[in-house]
C-alpha positions as CSV (number, residue, x, y, z in Angstrom):
1,M,69.2,-53.0,-35.1
2,E,67.4,-50.9,-32.5
3,T,67.0,-51.7,-28.9
4,M,64.3,-50.2,-26.5
5,K,64.2,-51.1,-22.7
6,C,60.6,-51.7,-21.5
7,T,59.0,-52.3,-18.1
8,N,58.9,-55.9,-18.5
9,G,61.7,-56.7,-20.9
10,I,63.8,-55.4,-23.8
11,L,62.6,-55.3,-27.3
12,T,65.3,-55.5,-30.1
13,V,64.5,-54.9,-33.6
14,Y,66.3,-56.3,-36.5
15,E,66.1,-56.4,-40.3
16,D,64.2,-59.5,-40.4
17,K,62.9,-60.1,-36.9
18,V,62.0,-58.7,-33.5
19,V,63.4,-60.2,-30.2
20,I,61.8,-60.0,-26.7
21,S,64.3,-60.5,-24.1
22,R,63.4,-60.7,-20.3
23,K,66.8,-59.6,-19.1
24,T,65.5,-57.0,-16.8
25,L,64.2,-57.1,-13.1
26,G,60.5,-56.6,-14.4
27,G,61.0,-59.0,-17.1
28,F,62.2,-61.7,-14.4
29,I,59.6,-60.8,-12.1
30,T,56.8,-61.3,-14.7
31,Q,58.1,-64.1,-16.9
32,N,60.7,-65.7,-14.5
33,I,63.6,-67.3,-16.3
34,K,62.0,-67.6,-19.9
35,G,64.4,-67.2,-22.6
36,D,64.2,-64.9,-25.5
37,K,61.2,-64.8,-27.8
38,T,61.8,-64.3,-31.6
39,F,59.2,-63.1,-34.0
40,F,59.9,-63.0,-37.8
41,Y,57.9,-60.4,-39.4
42,S,56.6,-62.9,-41.9
43,D,55.1,-64.7,-39.0
44,L,53.4,-61.9,-37.4
45,S,49.7,-61.2,-38.1
46,S,49.8,-57.7,-36.7
47,I,50.8,-55.5,-33.7
48,E,48.5,-53.8,-31.1
49,Y,50.1,-50.6,-30.0
50,R,49.3,-47.9,-27.5
51,K,51.6,-45.1,-27.2
52,P,52.6,-44.1,-23.7
53,S,52.0,-40.8,-22.4
54,I,53.4,-38.7,-19.4
55,L,50.6,-40.1,-17.3
56,A,49.8,-43.5,-18.7
57,N,51.8,-46.6,-19.5
58,G,51.3,-47.8,-23.3
59,Y,52.2,-51.3,-24.7
60,I,53.3,-53.1,-27.8
61,K,51.8,-56.6,-28.3
62,F,52.9,-58.9,-31.1
63,I,50.0,-61.0,-32.7
64,T,50.5,-64.3,-34.6
65,A,48.4,-67.1,-35.3
66,G,47.1,-68.9,-32.4
67,T,48.1,-65.8,-29.9
68,K,45.9,-66.2,-26.8
69,E,43.9,-62.8,-26.3
70,T,44.5,-61.0,-22.9
71,K,43.1,-57.7,-22.0
72,Q,45.9,-55.3,-21.9
73,N,44.9,-53.0,-18.5
74,I,47.3,-50.1,-18.9
75,G,46.5,-47.6,-16.3
76,I,46.9,-44.0,-15.6
77,L,49.9,-42.8,-13.6
78,G,51.9,-45.9,-14.7
79,N,49.4,-48.5,-12.9
80,T,49.5,-51.5,-14.8
81,K,47.5,-54.6,-14.1
82,M,49.5,-58.2,-13.6
83,N,47.8,-59.8,-16.6
84,A,49.2,-57.1,-18.9
85,L,52.7,-57.6,-17.4
86,S,52.7,-61.4,-17.7
87,D,51.6,-61.6,-21.4
88,E,54.6,-63.2,-22.9
89,N,54.0,-61.4,-26.2
90,T,53.4,-57.8,-24.7
91,L,55.9,-55.3,-23.5
92,I,54.8,-52.4,-21.4
93,L,56.0,-48.9,-22.5
94,R,56.7,-46.8,-19.4
95,A,55.0,-43.7,-18.7
96,F,57.0,-40.7,-17.1
97,N,59.8,-41.1,-19.8
98,K,60.0,-38.3,-22.4
99,E,62.0,-40.7,-24.9
100,I,60.0,-43.7,-24.9
101,P,56.9,-42.5,-26.7
102,K,58.9,-41.1,-29.7
103,K,61.2,-44.1,-29.8
104,S,58.2,-46.8,-29.4
105,E,56.2,-45.0,-32.3
106,E,59.2,-45.2,-34.5
107,I,59.8,-48.7,-33.8
108,Y,56.0,-49.6,-34.3
109,N,56.0,-47.9,-37.6
110,Y,59.2,-49.6,-38.5
111,I,57.7,-53.2,-37.8
112,M,54.4,-52.5,-39.3
113,K,56.2,-51.4,-42.5
114,K,58.1,-54.8,-42.3
115,I,54.9,-56.7,-42.0
116,S,53.4,-54.9,-44.8
117,E,56.3,-55.8,-47.0
118,C,56.2,-59.4,-46.1
119,K,52.5,-59.7,-46.8
120,N,53.0,-57.8,-50.1
121,K,55.7,-60.3,-51.1
122,N,53.5,-63.2,-50.5
123,V,50.7,-61.7,-52.5
124,N,53.2,-61.2,-55.4
125,I,54.1,-64.8,-55.2
126,I,50.5,-65.9,-55.3
127,N,49.8,-63.6,-58.3
128,T,52.9,-65.0,-60.2
129,S,51.7,-68.4,-59.5
130,N,48.3,-67.9,-60.9
131,A,49.6,-66.2,-64.0
132,D,51.9,-69.4,-64.6
133,E,48.8,-71.4,-64.0
134,I,46.8,-69.2,-66.8
135,L,49.8,-69.8,-69.2
136,K,49.6,-73.6,-68.6
137,F,46.1,-73.5,-69.4
138,K,46.4,-71.3,-72.6
139,K,49.0,-73.9,-73.7
140,L,46.5,-76.6,-73.3
141,L,43.8,-74.5,-75.2
142,D,46.4,-73.9,-78.0
143,E,46.9,-77.6,-78.2
144,S,43.1,-78.3,-78.3
145,I,43.4,-80.4,-75.1
146,I,40.9,-78.2,-73.4
147,T,37.9,-76.0,-74.8
148,Q,37.8,-72.2,-74.9
149,E,34.9,-72.5,-72.4
150,E,37.2,-74.5,-70.1
151,F,40.1,-72.2,-70.3
152,E,37.7,-69.0,-69.7
153,R,36.3,-70.8,-66.5
154,K,39.7,-71.7,-65.1
155,K,41.1,-68.3,-65.9
156,Q,38.2,-66.6,-64.0
157,E,38.8,-69.0,-61.0
158,L,42.4,-68.1,-60.9
159,L,41.9,-64.3,-61.1
160,K,39.3,-64.3,-58.2
């Protein structure tokens, strides 16, 4: 578990999910009294990330199916527009902090690794299912229930 305090909330990273908490002054000002927001890695499509620098804020935005797109106006000298602060899926990474750039990049890389693992796991499940289907059709072929041509056609469909 890793925690990082951001301008408009707190990001907590777990083995299977990330949680955005608004239990900071900036989080309360921008999100009022909303509860925690949890994203399981398997539900995330991607992440938008901009590393903060000494002069400019950065951000990390969690993207899921149906995420409403908002423009992240992250300015120089820590100047951040209100629409970026009020996006419920975005945390602003504060400029002027020497630790945040390194920590945020490590967290970003960890989360991207977890998303990739989930997507690869799903691909393996699909591939296994297709292999099982081909075996079923092979059995039908061996029992002369379908023709060689039907088997080949179905196999090609499943391998696409």
